[in-house]
N, C-alpha and C positions, 0 to 999 in steps of 0.2 A: 907241730908240723901240720900244714894244711893238707886236707884230703886231696888226693889226686883224682883226676877225671874218672878213671876206671872205678875207683872206690865209690864215688857218689852215684855214678850211673848204676852200679850193682845194687847199692843201697835203695835207690828209688825203685828199681825193678822188683826187689824183694818186698819192700814195704808198701809201695803205692800200686804196683801192678800184679801182685800175687804170683810172683815167679815160682814159689814153692808148689803151687797148685795148677800150674800151667801145663796143658797138654800139647799146645802148639807154640813152641818157642819162636818160630819164624814170624808168626802173626803178632805175637807179643812185642817183639823187637820193632816191627813195622809200626805198631800202635805207639810205642814209646818214642820213636823217631819223629812221628807226626806231632805228638804232644810236645816234645822238646823244641821243635821248630816253630810251632804255632801257638802254644799256650803257656809254656813254662817261662816265667819272667827271668831275665838274665841281668845280673848286676852290671855287667860290661855293656849292656845295651840300655842302660838307664831304667832298669826294672821293667822292660818291655820284652816281648818274645822276639826272637831273631827276625821273624817275618814282619812283625809290626815295625820294628826298628828300620829294616831295609825299605819298607814301603814308605815310611815317613821321610827317609833320606832320598827317595826318588829312584831307588834301584829296582823296584819290583813293579 
């Protein structure tokens, strides 16, 4: 069974963003959302970030 969105978001927060050692969860989530939208490649967007994909499509 494929991982659900909530599962892989939590996994990335724990593994890549050091959630275990975080003192400011709100800032961590803000940083993750920025990463997710501007840097993280998405298979549904042709291995581009959502922002890059939308820009190339003329939406941004």
